[in-house]
ROSE-4610 file (N, C-alpha, C; in Angstrom, 1 decimal, always signed):
// ROSE-4610
residu = [M/M/M/N/N/N/N/N/N/S/S/S/D/D/D/V/V/V/I/I/I/R/R/R/T/T/T/W/W/W/V/V/V/E/E/E/R/R/R/F/F/F/N/N/N/E/E/E/R/R/R/D/D/D/V/V/V/A/A/A/G/G/G/C/C/C/T/T/T/D/D/D/L/L/L/Y/Y/Y/A/A/A/E/E/E/E/E/E/A/A/A/S/S/S/L/L/L/H/H/H/V/V/V/S/S/S/F/F/F/A/A/A/D/D/D/I/I/I/V/V/V/E/E/E/G/G/G/R/R/R/A/A/A/A/A/A/I/I/I/R/R/R/A/A/A/M/M/M/F/F/F/E/E/E/A/A/A/Y/Y/Y/F/F/F/A/A/A/S/S/S/A/A/A/P/P/P/M/M/M/R/R/R/C/C/C/V/V/V/V/V/V/R/R/R/Q/Q/Q/L/L/L/Y/Y/Y/A/A/A/A/A/A/D/D/D/G/G/G/D/D/D/R/R/R/V/V/V/V/V/V/L/L/L/E/E/E/W/W/W/E/E/E/D/D/D/K/K/K/V/V/V/G/G/G/L/L/L/L/L/L/G/G/G/V/V/V/N/N/N/I/I/I/Y/Y/Y/D/D/D/L/L/L/V/V/V/D/D/D/G/G/G/T/T/T/I/I/I/A/A/A/R/R/R/Q/Q/Q/R/R/R/N/N/N/Y/Y/Y/F/F/F/D/D/D/Q/Q/Q/L/L/L/S/S/S/F/F/F/L/L/L/R/R/R/L/L/L/N/N/N/G/G/G/L/L/L/P/P/P/L/L/L/P/P/P/A/A/A]
num = [1/1/1/2/2/2/3/3/3/4/4/4/5/5/5/6/6/6/7/7/7/8/8/8/9/9/9/10/10/10/11/11/11/12/12/12/13/13/13/14/14/14/15/15/15/16/16/16/17/17/17/18/18/18/19/19/19/20/20/20/21/21/21/22/22/22/23/23/23/24/24/24/25/25/25/26/26/26/27/27/27/28/28/28/29/29/29/30/30/30/31/31/31/32/32/32/33/33/33/34/34/34/35/35/35/36/36/36/37/37/37/38/38/38/39/39/39/40/40/40/41/41/41/42/42/42/43/43/43/44/44/44/45/45/45/46/46/46/47/47/47/48/48/48/49/49/49/50/50/50/51/51/51/52/52/52/53/53/53/54/54/54/55/55/55/56/56/56/57/57/57/58/58/58/59/59/59/60/60/60/61/61/61/62/62/62/63/63/63/64/64/64/65/65/65/66/66/66/67/67/67/68/68/68/69/69/69/70/70/70/71/71/71/72/72/72/73/73/73/74/74/74/75/75/75/76/76/76/77/77/77/78/78/78/79/79/79/80/80/80/81/81/81/82/82/82/83/83/83/84/84/84/85/85/85/86/86/86/87/87/87/88/88/88/89/89/89/90/90/90/91/91/91/92/92/92/93/93/93/94/94/94/95/95/95/96/96/96/97/97/97/98/98/98/99/99/99/100/100/100/101/101/101/102/102/102/103/103/103/104/104/104/105/105/105/106/106/106/107/107/107/108/108/108/109/109/109/110/110/110/111/111/111/112/112/112/113/113/113/114/114/114/115/115/115/116/116/116/117/117/117/118/118/118/119/119/119]
x = [+92.3/+91.8/+91.5/+92.2/+91.9/+90.6/+90.1/+88.8/+88.8/+89.9/+89.9/+89.8/+90.4/+90.3/+88.8/+88.1/+86.7/+85.9/+86.2/+85.4/+85.9/+87.2/+87.6/+86.9/+86.8/+86.0/+84.6/+84.0/+82.6/+82.4/+83.4/+83.3/+83.4/+84.3/+84.4/+83.1/+82.6/+81.3/+80.2/+80.1/+79.0/+79.1/+80.3/+80.5/+80.2/+80.3/+80.0/+78.5/+77.8/+76.3/+76.1/+77.1/+77.1/+76.3/+75.0/+74.2/+74.6/+74.8/+75.2/+76.6/+77.5/+78.9/+78.9/+78.1/+78.0/+77.4/+76.3/+75.6/+76.4/+77.2/+78.1/+79.1/+79.3/+80.2/+79.6/+78.3/+77.5/+77.3/+77.4/+77.0/+75.5/+75.1/+73.7/+72.7/+73.1/+72.2/+72.7/+73.3/+73.8/+72.7/+73.0/+72.1/+72.7/+71.8/+72.3/+71.4/+72.0/+71.2/+71.5/+70.5/+70.6/+69.9/+70.6/+70.1/+68.6/+68.0/+66.7/+65.6/+66.0/+65.2/+65.2/+64.2/+64.2/+65.4/+65.8/+67.0/+66.6/+67.6/+67.5/+68.2/+67.5/+68.1/+68.1/+69.3/+69.5/+70.0/+70.8/+71.4/+70.4/+69.3/+68.3/+67.6/+67.4/+66.8/+67.8/+69.0/+70.1/+70.2/+70.1/+70.2/+69.0/+67.8/+66.6/+66.8/+67.4/+67.6/+68.6/+69.7/+70.6/+70.0/+69.1/+68.4/+67.6/+66.9/+66.0/+66.9/+67.9/+68.8/+69.4/+70.0/+70.6/+69.6/+68.4/+67.3/+66.9/+67.0/+66.4/+67.4/+68.7/+69.7/+71.0/+71.7/+73.0/+74.1/+74.2/+75.1/+76.5/+77.4/+78.9/+79.5/+80.4/+81.1/+82.6/+83.0/+84.4/+85.0/+86.0/+86.6/+87.4/+87.1/+87.9/+88.9/+88.5/+89.3/+88.8/+89.7/+89.3/+90.1/+89.5/+90.2/+89.9/+90.9/+90.8/+90.8/+89.6/+89.5/+89.8/+89.6/+89.9/+89.0/+89.6/+88.9/+88.6/+87.3/+86.9/+86.0/+86.3/+85.6/+86.4/+85.7/+86.3/+85.3/+85.9/+85.2/+85.5/+84.5/+84.6/+84.0/+84.9/+84.4/+84.3/+83.1/+82.9/+82.3/+82.3/+81.7/+81.0/+79.8/+79.2/+79.5/+78.9/+79.2/+78.7/+77.8/+77.2/+77.7/+78.7/+79.4/+78.8/+77.8/+77.3/+78.4/+78.5/+79.5/+78.7/+79.4/+78.8/+79.9/+79.4/+80.3/+79.5/+80.2/+79.7/+80.6/+80.0/+80.8/+80.4/+81.4/+81.3/+81.8/+81.1/+81.6/+81.7/+82.9/+83.1/+83.3/+82.8/+83.1/+83.5/+84.7/+85.2/+85.2/+85.6/+85.8/+84.5/+83.4/+82.1/+81.5/+80.7/+80.1/+78.9/+79.0/+77.9/+77.0/+77.5/+76.6/+77.3/+76.4/+76.8/+75.9/+76.5/+75.7/+76.1/+75.1/+75.4/+74.9/+75.7/+75.2/+75.5/+74.4/+74.5/+73.2/+73.2/+72.1/+71.1/+70.0/+69.0/+68.4/+68.0/+67.3/+68.2/+69.4/+70.3/+70.5/+70.6/+70.7/+69.5/+68.3/+67.1/+67.1/+67.3/+67.3/+68.4/+69.6/+70.7/+70.5/+69.8/+69.5/+68.2/+67.4/+66.1/+65.1/+65.2/+64.2/+63.1/+62.0/+60.9/+61.2/+60.8/+61.0/+59.9/+60.3/+59.3/+58.2/+57.0/+55.9/+56.0]
y = [-17.4/-17.7/-19.2/-19.9/-21.3/-21.5/-22.8/-23.1/-22.6/-22.8/-22.4/-20.9/-20.2/-18.7/-18.2/-19.0/-18.7/-18.7/-19.8/-19.9/-18.9/-18.6/-17.5/-16.2/-15.9/-14.7/-14.8/-16.0/-16.2/-15.8/-16.3/-16.0/-14.5/-13.8/-12.3/-11.6/-12.0/-11.4/-11.7/-13.0/-13.4/-12.5/-12.3/-11.5/-10.0/-9.6/-8.2/-8.1/-9.2/-9.2/-8.7/-9.1/-8.6/-9.7/-9.5/-10.4/-10.6/-9.5/-9.6/-10.3/-9.9/-10.4/-11.9/-12.4/-13.8/-14.6/-14.1/-14.8/-14.8/-13.8/-13.8/-15.0/-15.6/-16.7/-18.1/-18.1/-19.3/-19.4/-20.6/-20.8/-20.5/-20.2/-19.9/-21.0/-22.2/-23.4/-24.0/-23.3/-23.9/-24.3/-25.2/-25.6/-25.5/-25.1/-25.0/-25.8/-26.7/-27.7/-27.4/-27.0/-26.7/-27.9/-28.5/-29.7/-29.8/-28.7/-28.6/-28.0/-27.7/-27.0/-27.6/-27.1/-27.6/-27.1/-27.8/-27.4/-26.1/-25.2/-23.9/-24.1/-23.8/-24.1/-22.8/-22.5/-21.4/-20.2/-19.4/-18.2/-17.2/-17.0/-16.0/-16.5/-17.8/-18.3/-18.2/-18.5/-18.4/-17.0/-16.0/-14.6/-14.3/-14.7/-14.4/-15.1/-16.3/-16.9/-16.1/-15.6/-14.7/-13.5/-12.9/-11.7/-11.9/-13.1/-13.4/-13.8/-14.5/-14.9/-13.6/-12.7/-11.6/-10.6/-10.6/-9.8/-10.4/-11.7/-12.3/-12.5/-12.6/-12.9/-12.2/-11.7/-11.2/-12.2/-13.0/-14.1/-13.7/-14.5/-14.3/-15.6/-15.8/-17.1/-16.9/-17.7/-17.7/-19.0/-18.9/-20.1/-20.8/-22.1/-22.9/-23.7/-24.3/-25.0/-24.9/-24.9/-24.9/-25.9/-26.9/-28.0/-28.0/-28.1/-28.3/-29.9/-30.4/-31.9/-32.3/-33.6/-34.1/-33.4/-33.3/-32.7/-31.2/-30.9/-29.5/-29.3/-30.0/-29.9/-29.1/-28.2/-27.5/-27.7/-28.0/-28.2/-27.1/-26.4/-25.3/-25.7/-25.8/-26.0/-24.6/-24.2/-22.8/-22.8/-21.6/-21.3/-19.9/-19.7/-18.4/-17.6/-16.4/-15.4/-15.9/-16.8/-17.3/-18.7/-19.2/-20.4/-21.7/-21.5/-22.7/-23.2/-24.5/-25.1/-25.7/-25.6/-26.2/-26.6/-27.2/-27.6/-27.3/-26.7/-26.5/-27.2/-27.9/-28.6/-28.0/-27.5/-26.8/-27.7/-27.8/-28.4/-27.2/-27.0/-25.9/-26.4/-25.7/-26.0/-24.7/-24.7/-23.5/-22.3/-22.5/-21.4/-20.8/-21.5/-21.0/-22.2/-21.8/-22.8/-23.4/-24.7/-25.4/-26.1/-26.5/-27.1/-26.8/-26.4/-26.2/-27.0/-27.7/-28.4/-27.9/-27.5/-26.9/-27.9/-28.2/-29.0/-28.3/-28.1/-27.6/-27.8/-27.5/-27.8/-26.6/-26.9/-25.8/-25.3/-26.2/-25.8/-24.9/-25.2/-24.3/-23.0/-23.0/-21.8/-20.9/-21.4/-20.6/-20.0/-20.9/-20.4/-19.4/-19.6/-18.7/-17.3/-17.3/-16.0/-15.4/-16.0/-15.5/-15.5/-16.6/-16.8/-17.7/-17.7/-18.6/-20.1/-20.9/-22.4/-23.0/-24.0/-24.6/-25.3/-25.4/-26.0/-27.5]
z = [-12.7/-11.3/-11.3/-10.3/-10.1/-9.4/-9.3/-8.6/-7.2/-6.4/-5.0/-4.9/-5.9/-5.9/-6.2/-7.0/-7.3/-6.0/-5.2/-3.9/-2.9/-2.9/-2.0/-2.4/-3.6/-4.1/-3.7/-3.8/-3.4/-1.9/-1.1/+0.4/+0.6/-0.1/+0.1/-0.3/-1.4/-1.9/-1.0/-0.5/+0.4/+1.6/+2.2/+3.4/+3.2/+2.0/+1.6/+1.3/+1.3/+1.0/-0.4/-1.3/-2.7/-3.5/-3.7/-4.4/-5.8/-6.5/-7.9/-8.1/-7.2/-7.2/-7.0/-6.0/-5.7/-6.9/-7.4/-8.5/-9.8/-10.0/-11.2/-11.3/-10.1/-10.1/-10.5/-10.7/-11.0/-12.5/-13.0/-14.4/-14.6/-15.8/-16.0/-15.6/-15.8/-15.4/-14.1/-13.2/-12.0/-11.1/-10.1/-9.1/-7.8/-6.8/-5.4/-4.5/-3.8/-3.0/-1.5/-0.8/+0.7/+1.3/+2.3/+2.9/+3.3/+3.6/+4.1/+3.2/+2.0/+1.1/-0.3/-1.2/-2.5/-3.3/-4.3/-5.1/-5.8/-5.8/-6.5/-7.8/-8.9/-10.3/-11.1/-11.6/-12.5/-11.8/-12.5/-11.9/-11.3/-12.1/-11.6/-10.3/-10.2/-8.9/-7.8/-8.1/-7.1/-6.6/-7.5/-7.1/-6.2/-6.5/-5.7/-4.3/-4.2/-2.9/-2.1/-2.7/-2.0/-1.5/-2.3/-1.9/-0.6/-0.6/+0.5/+1.7/+1.6/+2.7/+3.3/+2.5/+3.1/+3.7/+3.3/+3.9/+5.2/+5.4/+6.6/+7.8/+7.5/+8.6/+8.3/+9.3/+9.1/+9.0/+7.9/+7.8/+7.5/+7.9/+7.6/+7.5/+6.6/+6.4/+6.8/+7.8/+8.2/+7.8/+6.9/+6.4/+7.5/+7.7/+8.6/+7.8/+6.6/+5.7/+4.3/+3.3/+1.9/+1.2/+0.6/+0.0/-1.5/-2.3/-3.7/-3.9/-4.1/-4.2/-5.6/-5.9/-7.3/-8.3/-9.5/-10.6/-10.3/-10.5/-10.4/-9.2/-8.1/-6.9/-5.8/-5.1/-4.0/-2.8/-1.6/-0.4/+0.6/+1.1/+2.1/+3.4/+4.4/+5.8/+6.4/+6.9/+7.4/+8.8/+9.3/+10.6/+10.3/+10.9/+10.8/+12.0/+12.1/+13.1/+14.5/+14.5/+15.8/+16.1/+15.4/+15.8/+15.1/+14.2/+13.5/+12.5/+12.4/+11.5/+10.3/+9.1/+7.9/+6.9/+5.8/+4.7/+3.4/+2.5/+1.1/+0.2/-0.8/-1.8/-3.1/-3.8/-5.1/-6.2/-7.3/-8.6/-9.6/-10.1/-11.0/-12.4/-13.4/-14.8/-15.5/-16.1/-16.8/-15.9/-14.6/-13.7/-13.1/-13.3/-12.7/-11.9/-10.9/-10.0/-10.8/-11.0/-11.7/-10.8/-9.6/-8.6/-7.2/-6.3/-4.9/-4.0/-3.0/-2.0/-0.6/+0.2/+1.5/+2.6/+3.6/+4.7/+6.0/+6.8/+8.1/+8.9/+10.1/+11.0/+10.8/+10.1/+9.8/+11.1/+12.0/+13.2/+14.0/+14.2/+14.9/+14.2/+12.9/+12.1/+12.3/+12.3/+12.5/+13.9/+14.9/+16.3/+16.6/+16.1/+16.4/+15.7/+14.6/+13.9/+14.2/+15.2/+15.5/+14.5/+13.6/+12.5/+12.9/+12.3/+12.6/+12.3/+13.2/+13.1/+12.1/+11.4/+10.5/+11.4/+10.8/+11.5/+11.5]
């Protein structure tokens, strides 16, 4: 499976709300950076984050574009079920996600999903 296929599999598992399936794609020491939150480090912490996310909002990732960038980087431009746009950047090592960075409008995400706004 090439790096783009890994991310396509991630999208499928994400949309199935498959916590274990998603986290199996991350390296043990992976990090996940969301633009408005603390860095999540390690596969176990990433798993806990997915559990919390899936419990709080009915998220769905619609692929708009998927780019295999230089080296082991894949860029995913996405839209969710309520029209929010975002970009995820993945760095892969040996076929697993070593680092993921997500960029989207947090305030719109919270409002569109009926979640509490930060103080």
